[in-house]
C-alpha positions as MATLAB code, in Angstrom:
seq = 'XXXXXXXXXXXXXXXXXXXXXXXXXXXXXXXXXXXXXXXXXXXXXXXXXXXXXXXXXXXXXXXXXXXXXXXXXXXXXXXXXXXXXXXXXXXXX';
ca = [
      20.287   53.269  -42.203;
      18.844   56.395  -44.138;
      15.304   56.156  -45.340;
      16.773   56.162  -48.953;
      18.797   53.154  -48.296;
      15.566   50.923  -47.853;
      15.647   50.061  -51.293;
      19.022   48.653  -51.279;
      18.427   46.101  -48.515;
      15.946   43.167  -48.577;
      13.977   42.587  -45.470;
      14.920   39.022  -44.101;
      12.992   39.031  -40.592;
      12.011   40.445  -37.277;
      12.814   39.521  -33.707;
      11.990   40.854  -30.381;
      13.702   39.924  -27.336;
      13.761   40.672  -23.482;
      17.253   39.384  -22.562;
      17.657   38.769  -18.909;
      20.902   37.162  -19.265;
      23.590   36.886  -22.323;
      21.364   36.204  -25.223;
      22.328   35.344  -28.822;
      20.059   36.567  -31.880;
      18.092   34.191  -34.016;
      19.477   35.098  -37.321;
      17.408   34.414  -40.273;
      19.107   32.610  -43.269;
      20.515   35.186  -45.672;
      20.587   38.183  -43.242;
      23.845   40.095  -43.278;
      22.772   43.225  -41.526;
      20.678   44.153  -38.472;
      18.945   47.387  -37.167;
      18.869   47.030  -33.278;
      16.982   49.228  -30.889;
      15.933   48.836  -27.209;
      12.688   49.887  -25.589;
      11.817   50.581  -21.863;
      15.398   50.228  -20.508;
      19.084   50.098  -21.547;
      21.092   47.288  -23.167;
      24.501   45.833  -23.320;
      25.718   44.551  -26.653;
      29.004   42.504  -27.408;
      30.015   41.179  -30.707;
      33.448   39.637  -30.161;
      32.456   36.560  -28.043;
      32.523   38.606  -24.718;
      29.763   37.862  -22.337;
      28.060   41.210  -21.771;
      27.504   42.241  -18.179;
      26.118   45.198  -16.193;
      29.534   46.795  -16.945;
      30.891   45.145  -20.212;
      29.640   45.826  -23.688;
      28.323   48.609  -25.693;
      25.624   50.409  -23.998;
      22.511   51.074  -26.216;
      19.994   53.503  -24.347;
      16.463   54.025  -25.050;
      17.114   57.364  -26.271;
      19.994   56.317  -28.636;
      19.091   56.060  -32.419;
      18.786   52.212  -33.478;
      22.011   50.479  -34.024;
      22.880   49.704  -37.553;
      25.090   46.458  -37.554;
      27.111   45.034  -40.663;
      29.110   42.061  -39.264;
      28.797   38.570  -38.005;
      25.375   38.794  -36.642;
      25.681   35.236  -35.039;
      28.473   36.676  -32.736;
      26.117   39.285  -31.209;
      25.324   38.845  -27.572;
      23.099   41.100  -25.417;
      21.679   41.479  -21.954;
      19.568   44.157  -20.366;
      21.666   46.608  -18.414;
      18.562   47.489  -16.492;
      15.695   44.998  -15.872;
      13.202   45.369  -18.368;
      14.943   46.020  -21.627;
      13.055   44.970  -24.573;
      15.231   44.560  -28.039;
      13.672   44.836  -31.445;
      15.602   43.806  -34.295;
      15.092   44.136  -37.905;
      17.192   41.756  -40.312;
      18.333   42.632  -43.910;
      20.424   41.250  -46.808;
];
């Protein structure tokens, strides 16, 4: 998301997670988009019902830009790829 896009989207919430096992998001009512980032350690993400593992799922590294996700937020599962991952999520409609 570009800074100029922020006026298009209504903030719906924030969530912080430390997923040590496969974890779903707690999506606020009305949220249709998410901006996902990881801190400290890498993260694995899936959005098709597949359980993420150390080798399965999209790898989101600490140095990667935040992931802008537009899809079925309730389908996202995540877990740390390395112990200590902290996930921050901003929700928008």
